[in-house]
Chimera marker file (.cmm) of the C-alpha trace (Angstrom):
<marker_set name="trace">
<marker id="1" x="90.141" y="121.542" z="104.819" r="1" g="1" b="0" radius="0.5"/>
<marker id="2" x="89.866" y="118.711" z="102.278" r="1" g="1" b="0" radius="0.5"/>
<marker id="3" x="91.845" y="116.422" z="104.582" r="1" g="1" b="0" radius="0.5"/>
<marker id="4" x="89.508" y="117.027" z="107.495" r="1" g="1" b="0" radius="0.5"/>
<marker id="5" x="86.442" y="116.291" z="105.367" r="1" g="1" b="0" radius="0.5"/>
<marker id="6" x="87.713" y="112.828" z="104.505" r="1" g="1" b="0" radius="0.5"/>
<marker id="7" x="88.376" y="111.704" z="108.084" r="1" g="1" b="0" radius="0.5"/>
<marker id="8" x="86.487" y="108.544" z="108.931" r="1" g="1" b="0" radius="0.5"/>
<marker id="9" x="84.387" y="108.888" z="112.046" r="1" g="1" b="0" radius="0.5"/>
<marker id="10" x="84.155" y="106.094" z="114.579" r="1" g="1" b="0" radius="0.5"/>
<marker id="11" x="81.072" y="104.006" z="114.083" r="1" g="1" b="0" radius="0.5"/>
<marker id="12" x="79.277" y="101.960" z="116.679" r="1" g="1" b="0" radius="0.5"/>
<marker id="13" x="79.581" y="98.183" z="116.539" r="1" g="1" b="0" radius="0.5"/>
<marker id="14" x="76.686" y="95.774" z="116.707" r="1" g="1" b="0" radius="0.5"/>
<marker id="15" x="77.275" y="95.103" z="120.382" r="1" g="1" b="0" radius="0.5"/>
<marker id="16" x="76.939" y="98.815" z="121.146" r="1" g="1" b="0" radius="0.5"/>
<marker id="17" x="73.643" y="99.320" z="119.333" r="1" g="1" b="0" radius="0.5"/>
<marker id="18" x="70.529" y="98.159" z="121.124" r="1" g="1" b="0" radius="0.5"/>
<marker id="19" x="67.598" y="97.442" z="118.828" r="1" g="1" b="0" radius="0.5"/>
<marker id="20" x="64.227" y="98.042" z="120.426" r="1" g="1" b="0" radius="0.5"/>
<marker id="21" x="61.046" y="96.757" z="118.816" r="1" g="1" b="0" radius="0.5"/>
<marker id="22" x="58.552" y="99.545" z="118.332" r="1" g="1" b="0" radius="0.5"/>
<marker id="23" x="55.705" y="97.428" z="116.962" r="1" g="1" b="0" radius="0.5"/>
<marker id="24" x="54.325" y="94.035" z="117.911" r="1" g="1" b="0" radius="0.5"/>
<marker id="25" x="55.050" y="92.069" z="114.742" r="1" g="1" b="0" radius="0.5"/>
<marker id="26" x="53.244" y="88.950" z="115.941" r="1" g="1" b="0" radius="0.5"/>
<marker id="27" x="50.018" y="90.879" z="116.580" r="1" g="1" b="0" radius="0.5"/>
<marker id="28" x="50.189" y="92.680" z="113.234" r="1" g="1" b="0" radius="0.5"/>
<marker id="29" x="50.849" y="89.389" z="111.418" r="1" g="1" b="0" radius="0.5"/>
<marker id="30" x="47.843" y="87.827" z="113.161" r="1" g="1" b="0" radius="0.5"/>
<marker id="31" x="45.666" y="90.745" z="112.056" r="1" g="1" b="0" radius="0.5"/>
<marker id="32" x="46.949" y="90.458" z="108.486" r="1" g="1" b="0" radius="0.5"/>
<marker id="33" x="46.226" y="86.721" z="108.480" r="1" g="1" b="0" radius="0.5"/>
<marker id="34" x="42.679" y="87.332" z="109.726" r="1" g="1" b="0" radius="0.5"/>
<marker id="35" x="42.036" y="89.974" z="107.050" r="1" g="1" b="0" radius="0.5"/>
<marker id="36" x="43.407" y="87.633" z="104.360" r="1" g="1" b="0" radius="0.5"/>
<marker id="37" x="41.081" y="84.864" z="105.598" r="1" g="1" b="0" radius="0.5"/>
<marker id="38" x="38.062" y="87.181" z="105.469" r="1" g="1" b="0" radius="0.5"/>
<marker id="39" x="38.987" y="88.263" z="101.935" r="1" g="1" b="0" radius="0.5"/>
<marker id="40" x="39.293" y="84.627" z="100.801" r="1" g="1" b="0" radius="0.5"/>
<marker id="41" x="35.894" y="83.768" z="102.294" r="1" g="1" b="0" radius="0.5"/>
<marker id="42" x="34.274" y="86.793" z="100.653" r="1" g="1" b="0" radius="0.5"/>
<marker id="43" x="35.872" y="85.899" z="97.323" r="1" g="1" b="0" radius="0.5"/>
<marker id="44" x="34.512" y="82.352" z="97.640" r="1" g="1" b="0" radius="0.5"/>
<marker id="45" x="31.016" y="83.700" z="98.264" r="1" g="1" b="0" radius="0.5"/>
<marker id="46" x="31.272" y="86.002" z="95.241" r="1" g="1" b="0" radius="0.5"/>
<marker id="47" x="32.432" y="83.179" z="93.001" r="1" g="1" b="0" radius="0.5"/>
<marker id="48" x="29.650" y="80.907" z="94.265" r="1" g="1" b="0" radius="0.5"/>
<marker id="49" x="27.066" y="83.594" z="93.522" r="1" g="1" b="0" radius="0.5"/>
<marker id="50" x="28.537" y="84.206" z="90.067" r="1" g="1" b="0" radius="0.5"/>
<marker id="51" x="28.317" y="80.518" z="89.183" r="1" g="1" b="0" radius="0.5"/>
<marker id="52" x="24.772" y="80.213" z="90.536" r="1" g="1" b="0" radius="0.5"/>
<marker id="53" x="23.421" y="83.265" z="88.688" r="1" g="1" b="0" radius="0.5"/>
<marker id="54" x="21.911" y="82.699" z="85.265" r="1" g="1" b="0" radius="0.5"/>
<marker id="55" x="23.020" y="84.985" z="82.463" r="1" g="1" b="0" radius="0.5"/>
<marker id="56" x="20.275" y="86.619" z="80.457" r="1" g="1" b="0" radius="0.5"/>
<link id1="1" id2="2" r="1" g="1" b="0" radius="0.2"/>
<link id1="2" id2="3" r="1" g="1" b="0" radius="0.2"/>
<link id1="3" id2="4" r="1" g="1" b="0" radius="0.2"/>
<link id1="4" id2="5" r="1" g="1" b="0" radius="0.2"/>
<link id1="5" id2="6" r="1" g="1" b="0" radius="0.2"/>
<link id1="6" id2="7" r="1" g="1" b="0" radius="0.2"/>
<link id1="7" id2="8" r="1" g="1" b="0" radius="0.2"/>
<link id1="8" id2="9" r="1" g="1" b="0" radius="0.2"/>
<link id1="9" id2="10" r="1" g="1" b="0" radius="0.2"/>
<link id1="10" id2="11" r="1" g="1" b="0" radius="0.2"/>
<link id1="11" id2="12" r="1" g="1" b="0" radius="0.2"/>
<link id1="12" id2="13" r="1" g="1" b="0" radius="0.2"/>
<link id1="13" id2="14" r="1" g="1" b="0" radius="0.2"/>
<link id1="14" id2="15" r="1" g="1" b="0" radius="0.2"/>
<link id1="15" id2="16" r="1" g="1" b="0" radius="0.2"/>
<link id1="16" id2="17" r="1" g="1" b="0" radius="0.2"/>
<link id1="17" id2="18" r="1" g="1" b="0" radius="0.2"/>
<link id1="18" id2="19" r="1" g="1" b="0" radius="0.2"/>
<link id1="19" id2="20" r="1" g="1" b="0" radius="0.2"/>
<link id1="20" id2="21" r="1" g="1" b="0" radius="0.2"/>
<link id1="21" id2="22" r="1" g="1" b="0" radius="0.2"/>
<link id1="22" id2="23" r="1" g="1" b="0" radius="0.2"/>
<link id1="23" id2="24" r="1" g="1" b="0" radius="0.2"/>
<link id1="24" id2="25" r="1" g="1" b="0" radius="0.2"/>
<link id1="25" id2="26" r="1" g="1" b="0" radius="0.2"/>
<link id1="26" id2="27" r="1" g="1" b="0" radius="0.2"/>
<link id1="27" id2="28" r="1" g="1" b="0" radius="0.2"/>
<link id1="28" id2="29" r="1" g="1" b="0" radius="0.2"/>
<link id1="29" id2="30" r="1" g="1" b="0" radius="0.2"/>
<link id1="30" id2="31" r="1" g="1" b="0" radius="0.2"/>
<link id1="31" id2="32" r="1" g="1" b="0" radius="0.2"/>
<link id1="32" id2="33" r="1" g="1" b="0" radius="0.2"/>
<link id1="33" id2="34" r="1" g="1" b="0" radius="0.2"/>
<link id1="34" id2="35" r="1" g="1" b="0" radius="0.2"/>
<link id1="35" id2="36" r="1" g="1" b="0" radius="0.2"/>
<link id1="36" id2="37" r="1" g="1" b="0" radius="0.2"/>
<link id1="37" id2="38" r="1" g="1" b="0" radius="0.2"/>
<link id1="38" id2="39" r="1" g="1" b="0" radius="0.2"/>
<link id1="39" id2="40" r="1" g="1" b="0" radius="0.2"/>
<link id1="40" id2="41" r="1" g="1" b="0" radius="0.2"/>
<link id1="41" id2="42" r="1" g="1" b="0" radius="0.2"/>
<link id1="42" id2="43" r="1" g="1" b="0" radius="0.2"/>
<link id1="43" id2="44" r="1" g="1" b="0" radius="0.2"/>
<link id1="44" id2="45" r="1" g="1" b="0" radius="0.2"/>
<link id1="45" id2="46" r="1" g="1" b="0" radius="0.2"/>
<link id1="46" id2="47" r="1" g="1" b="0" radius="0.2"/>
<link id1="47" id2="48" r="1" g="1" b="0" radius="0.2"/>
<link id1="48" id2="49" r="1" g="1" b="0" radius="0.2"/>
<link id1="49" id2="50" r="1" g="1" b="0" radius="0.2"/>
<link id1="50" id2="51" r="1" g="1" b="0" radius="0.2"/>
<link id1="51" id2="52" r="1" g="1" b="0" radius="0.2"/>
<link id1="52" id2="53" r="1" g="1" b="0" radius="0.2"/>
<link id1="53" id2="54" r="1" g="1" b="0" radius="0.2"/>
<link id1="54" id2="55" r="1" g="1" b="0" radius="0.2"/>
<link id1="55" id2="56" r="1" g="1" b="0" radius="0.2"/>
</marker_set>
């Protein structure tokens, strides 16, 4: 029983495994870039407003 538990099973090689993309990485990266741009622009507007506002 112990001997059968330690048997190494055959594993597939790289050439036998086909990797299929399930998400469109380019599209997701484009969306992430656009969101990052919008955040930067909003942050710039907030900083501009903070500098322009007078403290009481």
